[in-house]
C-alpha positions in Angstrom: 10.6 -84.2 -10.7 7.4 -82.2 -11.0 7.0 -83.3 -14.6 7.4 -86.9 -13.4 4.8 -86.3 -10.7 2.4 -85.1 -13.4 3.0 -88.0 -15.7 2.4 -90.5 -12.8 -0.8 -88.7 -11.6 -2.3 -88.5 -15.1 -1.8 -92.2 -15.7 -3.2 -93.1 -12.2 -6.3 -91.0 -12.9 -6.7 -92.7 -16.3 -6.9 -96.0 -14.5 -9.6 -94.7 -12.1 -7.3 -94.0 -9.1 -8.0 -91.0 -6.9 -5.4 -88.9 -5.0 -4.8 -89.4 -1.3 -2.5 -87.5 1.0 -1.4 -88.6 4.4 0.6 -86.8 7.2 4.4 -86.6 7.0 4.7 -88.2 10.4 2.5 -90.7 12.1 2.4 -92.5 15.4 5.3 -94.9 15.6 3.0 -97.8 16.5 1.5 -97.6 13.0 4.7 -98.8 11.4 5.9 -101.0 14.2 2.6 -103.0 14.1 2.4 -103.3 10.3 6.0 -103.4 9.0 7.0 -105.9 11.8 9.2 -105.4 14.8 12.1 -107.3 13.2 11.9 -105.6 9.8 14.8 -103.5 8.6 12.5 -100.5 8.3 11.7 -100.7 12.0 15.0 -101.8 13.4 17.3 -99.7 11.2 15.7 -97.1 9.0 12.9 -95.2 10.7 13.3 -91.6 11.9 11.6 -91.7 15.2 11.3 -88.9 17.8 9.3 -88.0 21.0 7.3 -84.8 20.8 6.4 -82.4 23.6 3.4 -84.5 24.5 5.8 -87.5 25.0 4.3 -89.3 22.0 6.5 -91.4 19.8 6.2 -90.2 16.2 7.9 -91.4 13.0 8.6 -89.7 9.7 6.7 -91.7 7.0 9.0 -94.5 5.8 6.4 -96.0 3.4 3.0 -95.2 2.1 0.7 -98.2 2.3 0.1 -98.3 6.1 -0.8 -94.6 6.3 -3.2 -94.9 3.4 -4.8 -97.9 5.0 -5.1 -96.1 8.4 -6.8 -93.1 6.6 -9.1 -95.5 4.7 -10.2 -97.3 7.8 -11.1 -94.0 9.4 -13.4 -93.1 6.6 -14.2 -96.4 4.9 -18.0 -95.9 5.3 -17.8 -92.8 3.1 -15.6 -94.4 0.4 -16.4 -96.7 -2.5 -15.3 -100.4 -2.5 -13.0 -101.2 -4.1 -11.1 -98.0 -3.2 -8.4 -97.2 -5.7 -5.9 -94.5 -4.5 -2.6 -93.1 -5.6 -0.1 -90.9 -3.8 2.9 -88.8 -4.5 4.8 -88.2 -1.3 8.2 -87.8 0.4 9.4 -90.8 2.3 12.2 -90.9 5.0 14.5 -93.8 5.7 17.8 -93.7 7.4 20.7 -95.2 5.5 23.9 -94.3 3.8 23.0 -91.9 0.9 24.1 -93.2 -2.5 23.0 -92.9 -6.1 19.3 -93.8 -6.3 19.0 -94.2 -2.5 18.3 -91.1 -0.4 17.3 -90.5 3.2 14.5 -88.3 1.9 13.1 -89.7 -1.4 10.0 -89.2 -3.5 7.6 -92.0 -4.1 4.6 -92.7 -6.4 2.4 -95.4 -5.1 -1.0 -97.0 -5.9 -3.2 -99.0 -3.6 -6.4 -101.0 -4.2 -8.5 -101.8 -1.1 -11.4 -104.2 -1.1 -10.6 -106.4 -4.1 -9.4 -109.9 -3.3 -9.2 -111.4 -6.8 -6.1 -111.6 -9.0 -7.4 -108.9 -11.5 -6.5 -106.2 -9.0 -2.9 -107.5 -8.8 -2.7 -107.6 -12.5 -4.0 -104.0 -12.8 -1.5 -102.4 -10.5 1.4 -104.3 -12.2 0.1 -103.2 -15.6 -0.2 -99.6 -14.4 3.4 -99.6 -13.1 4.7 -101.1 -16.4 2.7 -98.5 -18.4 4.4 -95.6 -16.5 7.9 -97.0 -17.1 7.1 -97.5 -20.8 5.6 -94.0 -21.2 9.0 -92.7 -20.0 10.8 -94.7 -22.7 12.3 -97.3 -20.4 12.7 -100.8 -21.9 15.7 -102.5 -20.3 14.0 -104.0 -17.3 12.2 -107.2 -16.3 9.2 -108.0 -14.1 10.0 -110.5 -11.4 7.1 -112.3 -9.7 6.5 -114.7 -6.8 3.8 -115.8 -4.4 4.7 -115.9 -0.7 1.5 -117.7 0.3 -0.8 -116.7 3.2 -1.6 -117.6 6.8 -2.9 -121.0 5.6 0.2 -122.3 3.8 3.1 -120.0 4.9 3.5 -121.4 8.5 4.4 -124.9 7.3 6.7 -123.5 4.7 8.3 -121.2 7.3 9.1 -124.3 9.5 10.6 -126.1 6.5 12.7 -123.0 5.6 13.9 -122.7 9.2 15.1 -126.3 9.2 16.9 -125.7 5.9 18.6 -122.5 7.2 19.6 -124.0 10.6 21.6 -126.6 8.8 23.4 -123.8 6.9 23.7 -121.2 9.6 27.5 -120.9 9.2 27.1 -119.8 5.6 24.9 -116.9 6.3 26.1 -113.3 6.8 26.5 -112.2 10.5 23.2 -110.4 10.6 21.0 -113.2 9.2 23.0 -115.9 11.1 21.8 -114.3 14.4 18.3 -113.2 13.3 16.9 -115.6 10.7 14.8 -117.4 13.4 12.6 -114.3 13.7 11.9 -114.0 10.0 13.5 -116.6 7.8 12.0 -115.3 4.6 14.2 -112.2 4.7 17.3 -114.4 4.1 15.9 -115.1 0.6 16.0 -111.5 -0.3 19.5 -110.8 1.1 22.0 -109.5 -1.4 25.1 -110.9 0.3 26.8 -113.6 -1.9 26.8 -116.2 0.9 23.2 -115.7 1.6 22.3 -115.7 -2.1 24.0 -119.1 -2.5 22.0 -120.5 0.4 18.8 -119.0 -0.9 19.3 -120.5 -4.3 19.0 -124.0 -2.9 16.2 -123.2 -0.4 12.8 -124.9 -0.8 10.4 -122.9 -3.0 7.2 -121.7 -1.5 5.5 -121.7 -4.9 5.8 -125.6 -4.8 4.0 -125.6 -1.4 1.1 -123.2 -1.9 -2.3 -124.1 -0.7 -5.2 -124.5 -3.2 -6.5 -120.9 -3.0 -3.1 -119.3 -3.1 -2.2 -121.5 -6.1 -5.3 -120.5 -7.9 -4.7 -116.8 -7.2 -1.1 -117.0 -8.4 -2.2 -118.8 -11.6 -4.9 -116.1 -12.1 -2.2 -113.4 -11.8 0.0 -115.2 -14.4 -2.9 -115.6 -16.8 -3.9 -112.0 -16.4 -0.4 -110.7 -17.1 -0.1 -113.0 -20.1 -3.4 -111.5 -21.5 -1.9 -108.0 -21.0 1.2 -109.0 -22.9 3.6 -109.1 -19.9 6.0 -111.9 -19.3 7.1 -112.1 -15.7 10.2 -113.9 -14.6 9.4 -116.4 -11.8 11.7 -115.5 -8.9 11.3 -117.9 -6.0 13.6 -115.9 -3.8 11.6 -112.7 -4.1 9.9 -111.6 -0.9 8.8 -108.2 0.3 10.6 -106.4 3.2 7.4 -105.7 5.2 5.6 -108.2 7.2 2.1 -107.4 6.0 2.5 -108.9 2.5 0.7 -112.1 1.4 0.5 -114.0 -1.9 1.6 -111.9 -4.8 5.0 -110.2 -4.6 6.6 -108.5 -7.6 9.5 -106.2 -8.5 10.5 -104.3 -11.7 14.2 -104.7 -12.0 16.5 -102.6 -14.2 18.9 -104.5 -16.4 21.3 -101.5 -16.7 21.7 -100.3 -13.1 24.0 -101.9 -10.5 22.6 -104.6 -8.2 22.3 -102.2 -5.3 20.2 -99.8 -7.4 18.5 -102.3 -9.8 15.0 -102.5 -8.2 12.9 -99.7 -9.9 9.9 -100.5 -7.7 8.1 -103.3 -6.1 4.8 -104.2 -4.4 2.4 -107.0 -3.8 -0.7 -108.1 -1.9 -1.3 -107.4 1.8 -4.6 -108.9 2.8 -3.9 -108.9 6.5 -2.9 -105.2 6.9 -6.2 -103.8 7.9 -6.6 -106.4 10.6 -3.2 -105.6 11.9 -4.5 -102.1 12.4 -7.5 -103.2 14.3 -9.9 -103.0 11.4 -12.0 -105.5 9.5 -10.4 -107.8 6.9 -9.8 -105.6 3.8 -7.8 -107.2 1.0 -5.3 -105.0 -0.6 -2.6 -104.8 -3.3 -0.3 -102.0 -4.5 3.2 -100.8 -5.1 5.6 -98.0 -4.2 7.9 -96.5 -6.8 11.0 -94.5 -5.9 11.1 -91.7 -8.5 14.8 -90.9 -8.1 15.5 -94.5 -9.0 13.4 -94.2 -12.1 15.2 -91.0 -13.2 18.5 -92.8 -12.6 17.4 -95.7 -14.9 16.4 -93.2 -17.5 19.8 -91.6 -17.5 21.5 -95.0 -17.8 19.3 -95.8 -20.8 20.2 -92.5 -22.4 16.7 -91.1 -22.0 15.9 -87.4 -21.4 13.9 -86.9 -18.2 10.3 -85.6 -18.6 9.9 -81.8 -18.7 7.1 -79.6 -17.6 5.3 -77.8 -20.5 7.1 -74.7 -21.4 5.9 -71.3 -22.4 3.8 -71.1 -25.6 4.9 -67.5 -26.3 7.1 -64.8 -25.1 5.5 -61.5 -26.1 7.9 -58.8 -27.4 6.7 -55.2 -27.4 8.6 -52.6 -29.5 7.7 -48.9 -29.2 5.2 -47.3 -26.9 2.2 -48.6 -28.8 3.7 -52.0 -29.2 4.6 -52.4 -25.5 1.1 -51.4 -24.5 -0.5 -53.9 -26.8 2.1 -56.6 -25.8 1.0 -56.2 -22.1 -2.7 -56.6 -23.2 -1.8 -59.7 -25.3 -0.1 -61.3 -22.3 -3.2 -60.8 -20.2 -5.5 -62.2 -23.0 -3.3 -65.3 -23.6 -3.1 -66.1 -19.9 -6.9 -65.7 -19.6 -7.3 -68.1 -22.5 -5.2 -70.7 -20.7 -2.0 -70.1 -22.8 1.3 -70.0 -21.0 2.8 -66.6 -21.9 5.4 -64.2 -20.5 7.0 -60.8 -21.3 9.8 -58.6 -20.0 9.0 -56.5 -16.9 10.9 -53.5 -18.1 11.1 -51.7 -21.5 14.0 -53.4 -23.3 15.4 -53.2 -26.8 14.1 -55.7 -29.4 17.3 -57.8 -29.5 17.4 -58.0 -25.7 13.8 -59.1 -25.6 14.4 -61.8 -28.2 17.3 -63.1 -26.2 15.0 -63.3 -23.2 12.5 -65.2 -25.4 15.2 -67.7 -26.4 16.2 -68.2 -22.8 12.7 -68.6 -21.6 12.2 -71.8 -23.5 9.1 -70.5 -25.3 8.0 -72.0 -28.5 7.3 -68.7 -30.1 8.2 -65.0 -29.8 5.1 -62.9 -30.5 6.4 -59.6 -31.7 4.2 -56.5 -31.6 5.6 -53.2 -32.9 3.9 -50.0 -33.7 2.7 -51.3 -37.1 1.4 -54.5 -35.7 -0.4 -52.6 -32.9 -2.1 -50.4 -35.4 -3.0 -53.2 -37.8 -4.2 -55.6 -35.0 -1.6 -58.2 -36.0 1.3 -60.1 -34.5 4.6 -61.3 -36.0 4.9 -64.9 -34.8 8.5 -66.2 -34.8 9.1 -69.9 -34.2 12.2 -69.9 -32.0 13.4 -73.3 -33.0 14.2 -72.2 -36.6 13.3 -68.5 -36.9 10.4 -69.0 -39.3 8.0 -66.1 -39.2 4.4 -65.4 -40.1 1.9 -62.6 -39.6 -1.3 -63.5 -37.8 -4.3 -61.6 -36.6 -4.0 -60.7 -32.9 -7.6 -62.0 -32.3 -6.4 -65.5 -33.7 -3.2 -65.7 -31.7 -4.5 -67.7 -28.7 -6.2 -70.3 -31.0 -3.0 -70.5 -33.1 -0.8 -71.1 -30.1 -3.3 -73.6 -28.6 -3.0 -75.6 -31.8 0.7 -76.2 -31.0 1.8 -75.9 -34.6 
């Protein structure tokens, strides 16, 4: 997991995103105001408690609202657009299952202050680049536009009329609650709801001029980047603050319940919902356990942290003394090195070197100590060479 964190952080920095960290718990109102009182996150999934000061607090269920809250607090000090990434634990109540945990780890990126489609394209491209850097290939990008406050109200009324006529075909939960948020029926995974959603009016056929232009800009930008999204008219996001662009990367090898690798979209009204000025935004949140599950299903090895460059083996009094010096020198030069704590026989130290995962065993006996050399054994195949001790760090840094 730590290696996956590093891979994600390195990629985000390459795209110009800076790290942001928010508290593990926030005021409950933050999520109730932004996610929506009727959302599954608020009604079913939040871990909420009252502290000793009788304040209602909630363990962080998602990353975007906390980052926006922090940004609004310091926006005069920050550049615009503000591009941030986070690697954080999220908490949602639910039945634990493969790829879905009550405490899970998430990589997310956010762009605040950029209203045009280029920002949407960049966050989608960044997410795709991370999946591909891990070797994943059996997935598709699903894309939709859910309009904004100009065109969505009329669509909402049309959708409500459509659903009212088919109320009996909806699952119990949506049959009773679709009036509050009809768009969520479109994203329901129940077979009955999916059949109803398949025939529902499409919002992409009813976008206003600016939303249509934005969506076409996203499509053109993705095409220029070599990505071919699958238009998905039933795709909506589960939180109320989303507008316009909505997207998901969906695995073609995982089960339906686990298939969404990650998703995101645009949320131009979020800052205003928090009492701030209008700050357009776009981003995504990626569950890292789900990504590792997809890698396993595609037969890919998970990423690993860099291992030791060398395990230094000291033999004899002079060799052990020189070995300890070499470990200090290598570490000071930025080379990952280790050695046994106690005096051990040569064979025992070589077994330790094998188990450490080091690329090389750097062997220093009495003769090497006297000559100022090291016997460098490549542990993968046992090949050996004699190198000058003064050149050891450079030799290991080269990675050969």
